[in-house]
OpenMM code with the backbone's topology and positions (N, CA, C; nanometers):
from openmm import Vec3, app, unit

residues = "GLU ALA ALA GLU SER THR SER GLU LYS ARG LYS LEU ARG LYS LEU GLU ASP ASP GLU GLU TYR ASP TYR ILE THR VAL PRO PRO ASP GLY GLY PHE GLY TRP ILE VAL LEU ILE ALA CYS PHE LEU ILE ASN LEU ILE ILE ASP GLY PHE LEU TYR ALA PHE GLY ALA ILE SER ASP THR LEU LYS LYS HIS PHE GLU CYS GLN GLU TRP ALA VAL SER LEU VAL ILE SER LEU ALA CYS GLY PHE TYR LEU LEU SER GLY ASN TYR".split()
positions = [
    Vec3(-3.0677, 25.4421, 3.5269),
    Vec3(-3.1091, 25.5369, 3.6281),
    Vec3(-3.0313, 25.6472, 3.6386),
    Vec3(-2.8946, 25.6340, 3.6291),
    Vec3(-2.7964, 25.7433, 3.6544),
    Vec3(-2.8117, 25.8505, 3.5210),
    Vec3(-2.8388, 25.8004, 3.4174),
    Vec3(-2.8580, 25.8870, 3.3065),
    Vec3(-2.9825, 25.9689, 3.3173),
    Vec3(-3.0738, 25.9157, 3.3790),
    Vec3(-3.2057, 26.0020, 3.3999),
    Vec3(-3.1953, 26.1046, 3.4971),
    Vec3(-3.1156, 26.0744, 3.5996),
    Vec3(-3.0979, 26.1826, 3.7112),
    Vec3(-3.0191, 26.3017, 3.6689),
    Vec3(-2.9350, 26.2708, 3.5707),
    Vec3(-2.8453, 26.4025, 3.5329),
    Vec3(-2.8947, 26.4771, 3.4109),
    Vec3(-2.9924, 26.4172, 3.3470),
    Vec3(-3.0415, 26.4868, 3.2222),
    Vec3(-3.1668, 26.5566, 3.2558),
    Vec3(-3.1940, 26.6643, 3.1856),
    Vec3(-3.3338, 26.7193, 3.1904),
    Vec3(-3.3898, 26.7385, 3.0577),
    Vec3(-3.5194, 26.7323, 3.0535),
    Vec3(-3.5945, 26.7466, 2.9287),
    Vec3(-3.6305, 26.8933, 2.9120),
    Vec3(-3.5882, 26.9433, 2.8044),
    Vec3(-3.6381, 27.0857, 2.7783),
    Vec3(-3.6974, 27.0950, 2.6287),
    Vec3(-3.7936, 27.1949, 2.6254),
    Vec3(-3.8587, 27.2071, 2.5009),
    Vec3(-3.7647, 27.2930, 2.4079),
    Vec3(-3.7697, 27.2535, 2.2815),
    Vec3(-3.6831, 27.3223, 2.1743),
    Vec3(-3.7500, 27.4506, 2.1521),
    Vec3(-3.6636, 27.5603, 2.1437),
    Vec3(-3.7223, 27.6841, 2.1114),
    Vec3(-3.6848, 27.7280, 1.9759),
    Vec3(-3.7577, 27.8169, 1.9120),
    Vec3(-3.7250, 27.8594, 1.7750),
    Vec3(-3.6181, 27.9729, 1.7847),
    Vec3(-3.5157, 27.9567, 1.6898),
    Vec3(-3.4162, 28.0643, 1.6916),
    Vec3(-3.4841, 28.1980, 1.6382),
    Vec3(-3.4530, 28.2987, 1.6992),
    Vec3(-3.4826, 28.4309, 1.6337),
    Vec3(-3.3865, 28.4726, 1.5392),
    Vec3(-3.4151, 28.5632, 1.4492),
    Vec3(-3.3287, 28.6223, 1.3463),
    Vec3(-3.2229, 28.6793, 1.3979),
    Vec3(-3.2396, 28.7625, 1.5098),
    Vec3(-3.1254, 28.8465, 1.5581),
    Vec3(-3.0142, 28.7501, 1.6428),
    Vec3(-3.0513, 28.6371, 1.6642),
    Vec3(-2.9598, 28.5404, 1.7410),
    Vec3(-2.8398, 28.4870, 1.6482),
    Vec3(-2.8596, 28.4822, 1.5143),
    Vec3(-2.7623, 28.4245, 1.4330),
    Vec3(-2.6411, 28.5342, 1.4169),
    Vec3(-2.6738, 28.6556, 1.4414),
    Vec3(-2.5755, 28.7630, 1.4290),
    Vec3(-2.4736, 28.7603, 1.5657),
    Vec3(-2.5286, 28.7062, 1.6653),
    Vec3(-2.4352, 28.6921, 1.7712),
    Vec3(-2.3117, 28.6051, 1.7658),
    Vec3(-2.3146, 28.5222, 1.6743),
    Vec3(-2.1983, 28.4280, 1.6472),
    Vec3(-2.0971, 28.4576, 1.5388),
    Vec3(-2.1093, 28.5853, 1.4707),
    Vec3(-2.0236, 28.6169, 1.3745),
    Vec3(-1.8819, 28.6531, 1.4344),
    Vec3(-1.7801, 28.5870, 1.3754),
    Vec3(-1.6509, 28.6084, 1.4206),
    Vec3(-1.5904, 28.7363, 1.3685),
    Vec3(-1.5207, 28.8121, 1.4357),
    Vec3(-1.4565, 28.9300, 1.3914),
    Vec3(-1.3128, 28.8960, 1.3590),
    Vec3(-1.2710, 28.9391, 1.2504),
    Vec3(-1.1352, 28.8985, 1.2101),
    Vec3(-1.0269, 28.9657, 1.3249),
    Vec3(-0.9158, 28.9032, 1.3453),
    Vec3(-0.8372, 28.9665, 1.4458),
    Vec3(-0.7663, 29.0798, 1.4072),
    Vec3(-0.7474, 29.1113, 1.2709),
    Vec3(-0.6975, 29.2428, 1.2328),
    Vec3(-0.7863, 29.3346, 1.1981),
    Vec3(-0.9119, 29.3188, 1.2214),
    Vec3(-1.0168, 29.4141, 1.1841),
    Vec3(-1.0411, 29.4231, 1.0441),
    Vec3(-1.0104, 29.3159, 0.9595),
    Vec3(-1.0336, 29.3393, 0.8212),
    Vec3(-0.9231, 29.4110, 0.7344),
    Vec3(-0.8201, 29.4444, 0.7965),
    Vec3(-0.7148, 29.5164, 0.7308),
    Vec3(-0.6420, 29.4186, 0.6295),
    Vec3(-0.6475, 29.2990, 0.6479),
    Vec3(-0.5883, 29.1913, 0.5558),
    Vec3(-0.6429, 29.2034, 0.4183),
    Vec3(-0.7801, 29.2331, 0.3988),
    Vec3(-0.8381, 29.2460, 0.2814),
    Vec3(-0.7831, 29.3749, 0.2021),
    Vec3(-0.7472, 29.4645, 0.2749),
    Vec3(-0.6857, 29.5989, 0.2065),
    Vec3(-0.5615, 29.5572, 0.1576),
    Vec3(-0.4798, 29.4908, 0.2293),
    Vec3(-0.3491, 29.4389, 0.1833),
    Vec3(-0.3445, 29.3590, 0.0608),
    Vec3(-0.4555, 29.2627, 0.0779),
    Vec3(-0.4640, 29.1730, -0.0470),
    Vec3(-0.5082, 29.2406, -0.1671),
    Vec3(-0.5917, 29.3516, -0.1628),
    Vec3(-0.6330, 29.4175, -0.2827),
    Vec3(-0.5089, 29.5044, -0.3369),
    Vec3(-0.4423, 29.5648, -0.2320),
    Vec3(-0.3342, 29.6409, -0.2794),
    Vec3(-0.2170, 29.5636, -0.3498),
    Vec3(-0.1772, 29.4323, -0.2997),
    Vec3(-0.0921, 29.3532, -0.3545),
    Vec3(-0.1445, 29.3075, -0.5008),
    Vec3(-0.2767, 29.2877, -0.5065),
    Vec3(-0.3293, 29.2415, -0.6376),
    Vec3(-0.3088, 29.3612, -0.7384),
    Vec3(-0.3411, 29.4844, -0.7023),
    Vec3(-0.3224, 29.5951, -0.7870),
    Vec3(-0.1917, 29.6214, -0.8416),
    Vec3(-0.0967, 29.6173, -0.7354),
    Vec3(0.0548, 29.6267, -0.7596),
    Vec3(0.0980, 29.5253, -0.8670),
    Vec3(0.0603, 29.3959, -0.8536),
    Vec3(0.0991, 29.2923, -0.9308),
    Vec3(0.0324, 29.3107, -1.0771),
    Vec3(-0.0810, 29.3529, -1.0738),
    Vec3(-0.1422, 29.3787, -1.2024),
    Vec3(-0.0793, 29.4843, -1.2833),
    Vec3(-0.0396, 29.5995, -1.2118),
    Vec3(0.0275, 29.7030, -1.2783),
    Vec3(0.1781, 29.6575, -1.3270),
    Vec3(0.2484, 29.5996, -1.2417),
    Vec3(0.3868, 29.5745, -1.2721),
    Vec3(0.3961, 29.4585, -1.3764),
    Vec3(0.3019, 29.3518, -1.3543),
    Vec3(0.3153, 29.2465, -1.4616),
    Vec3(0.2585, 29.2927, -1.5993),
    Vec3(0.1685, 29.3730, -1.5907),
    Vec3(0.1198, 29.4371, -1.7230),
    Vec3(0.2254, 29.5032, -1.7957),
    Vec3(0.3177, 29.5974, -1.7218),
    Vec3(0.4149, 29.6660, -1.7626),
    Vec3(0.5243, 29.5667, -1.8241),
    Vec3(0.5460, 29.4799, -1.7471),
    Vec3(0.6720, 29.3895, -1.7814),
    Vec3(0.6284, 29.3048, -1.9081),
    Vec3(0.5142, 29.2481, -1.9081),
    Vec3(0.4663, 29.1732, -2.0311),
    Vec3(0.4437, 29.2571, -2.1599),
    Vec3(0.4083, 29.3865, -2.1514),
    Vec3(0.3783, 29.4799, -2.2611),
    Vec3(0.5018, 29.5447, -2.3018),
    Vec3(0.6227, 29.5259, -2.2293),
    Vec3(0.7374, 29.5986, -2.2589),
    Vec3(0.7867, 29.6010, -2.4041),
    Vec3(0.7690, 29.4680, -2.4592),
    Vec3(0.8187, 29.4471, -2.6058),
    Vec3(0.7443, 29.5094, -2.6978),
    Vec3(0.6198, 29.5387, -2.6675),
    Vec3(0.5331, 29.6311, -2.7648),
    Vec3(0.5749, 29.7800, -2.7629),
    Vec3(0.6312, 29.8281, -2.6381),
    Vec3(0.6525, 29.9663, -2.6328),
    Vec3(0.8171, 30.0007, -2.6449),
    Vec3(0.8969, 29.8869, -2.6651),
    Vec3(1.0528, 29.9074, -2.6668),
    Vec3(1.0923, 29.9866, -2.7899),
    Vec3(1.0347, 29.9763, -2.9082),
    Vec3(1.0654, 30.0544, -3.0253),
    Vec3(1.0365, 30.2070, -3.0005),
    Vec3(0.9215, 30.2248, -2.9341),
    Vec3(0.8860, 30.3706, -2.9161),
    Vec3(0.9689, 30.4283, -2.8185),
    Vec3(1.0161, 30.3461, -2.7118),
    Vec3(1.1114, 30.4128, -2.6235),
    Vec3(1.2461, 30.4323, -2.6819),
    Vec3(1.2826, 30.3455, -2.7638),
    Vec3(1.4150, 30.3503, -2.8342),
    Vec3(1.4214, 30.4826, -2.9222),
    Vec3(1.3081, 30.5140, -2.9839),
    Vec3(1.3114, 30.6207, -3.0665),
    Vec3(1.3042, 30.7588, -2.9881),
    Vec3(1.2162, 30.7585, -2.8736),
    Vec3(1.1996, 30.8654, -2.7905),
    Vec3(1.3198, 30.9105, -2.7130),
    Vec3(1.4007, 30.8200, -2.6600),
    Vec3(1.5237, 30.8474, -2.5868),
    Vec3(1.6447, 30.8322, -2.6805),
    Vec3(1.6301, 30.8075, -2.8064),
    Vec3(1.7483, 30.8023, -2.8978),
    Vec3(1.8571, 30.7275, -2.8403),
    Vec3(1.8248, 30.5984, -2.8210),
    Vec3(1.9320, 30.5021, -2.7599),
    Vec3(1.9294, 30.3843, -2.8375),
    Vec3(2.0298, 30.2992, -2.8159),
    Vec3(2.0295, 30.1602, -2.8690),
    Vec3(1.9374, 30.0682, -2.8053),
    Vec3(1.9218, 29.9474, -2.8845),
    Vec3(1.8382, 29.8568, -2.8216),
    Vec3(1.8842, 29.7829, -2.6902),
    Vec3(2.0130, 29.7788, -2.6828),
    Vec3(2.0598, 29.7117, -2.5683),
    Vec3(2.0249, 29.7969, -2.4249),
    Vec3(2.0297, 29.9238, -2.4484),
    Vec3(2.0102, 30.0176, -2.3274),
    Vec3(1.8511, 29.9947, -2.2904),
    Vec3(1.7710, 29.9904, -2.3849),
    Vec3(1.6249, 29.9688, -2.3564),
    Vec3(1.6011, 29.8247, -2.2905),
    Vec3(1.6663, 29.7241, -2.3532),
    Vec3(1.6650, 29.6006, -2.2906),
    Vec3(1.7243, 29.5787, -2.1527),
    Vec3(1.8264, 29.6501, -2.1223),
    Vec3(1.8853, 29.6590, -1.9874),
    Vec3(1.7910, 29.7129, -1.8911),
    Vec3(1.7114, 29.8150, -1.9235),
    Vec3(1.6255, 29.8689, -1.8299),
    Vec3(1.5215, 29.7650, -1.7862),
    Vec3(1.4544, 29.7049, -1.8922),
    Vec3(1.3476, 29.5906, -1.8593),
    Vec3(1.4114, 29.4690, -1.7984),
    Vec3(1.5409, 29.4518, -1.8203),
    Vec3(1.6023, 29.3364, -1.7543),
    Vec3(1.6259, 29.3695, -1.6044),
    Vec3(1.6762, 29.4854, -1.5706),
    Vec3(1.6892, 29.5405, -1.4502),
    Vec3(1.5573, 29.5417, -1.3622),
    Vec3(1.4488, 29.5831, -1.4354),
    Vec3(1.3173, 29.5856, -1.3724),
    Vec3(1.2685, 29.4448, -1.3281),
    Vec3(1.2855, 29.3561, -1.4295),
    Vec3(1.2420, 29.2251, -1.3954),
    Vec3(1.3290, 29.1529, -1.2879),
    Vec3(1.4588, 29.1798, -1.2908),
    Vec3(1.5458, 29.1272, -1.1857),
    Vec3(1.5230, 29.1832, -1.0472),
    Vec3(1.4944, 29.3149, -1.0318),
    Vec3(1.4596, 29.3634, -0.8927),
    Vec3(1.3167, 29.3158, -0.8435),
    Vec3(1.2121, 29.2994, -0.9439),
    Vec3(1.0910, 29.2599, -0.9301),
    Vec3(1.1052, 29.1211, -0.8638),
    Vec3(1.1847, 29.0384, -0.9323),
    Vec3(1.1895, 28.8949, -0.8866),
    Vec3(1.2782, 28.8767, -0.7534),
    Vec3(1.3757, 28.9641, -0.7420),
    Vec3(1.4682, 28.9565, -0.6199),
    Vec3(1.3912, 29.0138, -0.4913),
    Vec3(1.2863, 29.0992, -0.5050),
    Vec3(1.2306, 29.1537, -0.4042),
    Vec3(1.1170, 29.0555, -0.3405),
    Vec3(1.0957, 28.9335, -0.3942),
    Vec3(1.0230, 28.8355, -0.3492),
    Vec3(1.0778, 28.7652, -0.2232),
    Vec3(1.0108, 28.6983, -0.1383),
    Vec3(1.0698, 28.6212, -0.0334),
    Vec3(1.0710, 28.4745, -0.0688),
    Vec3(1.1463, 28.4474, -0.1758),
    Vec3(1.1608, 28.3150, -0.2052),
    Vec3(1.2967, 28.2454, -0.1561),
] * unit.nanometer
topology = app.Topology()
chain = topology.addChain("A")
for resn in residues:
    res = topology.addResidue(resn, chain)
    for name in ("N", "CA", "C"):
        topology.addAtom(name, app.Element.getBySymbol(name[0]), res)
């Protein structure tokens, strides 16, 4: 008897199409996180592409700058080192 007195019977109503948009959550940063994600992806794409392709262009750089192989290798080693040291590991 106690359960009957506190509950009411209601008819189910059909949801309108507009009502589903009332419950969309807005990101707390306004969506700026996606811009940061895309920027980080592009930066890593460019830097990793350069670092992995450096062996193919090292001979060209050696001839262009008229330097020895160790100098060209030093540049890429420093670039790799600074790239890895800049991470938050």
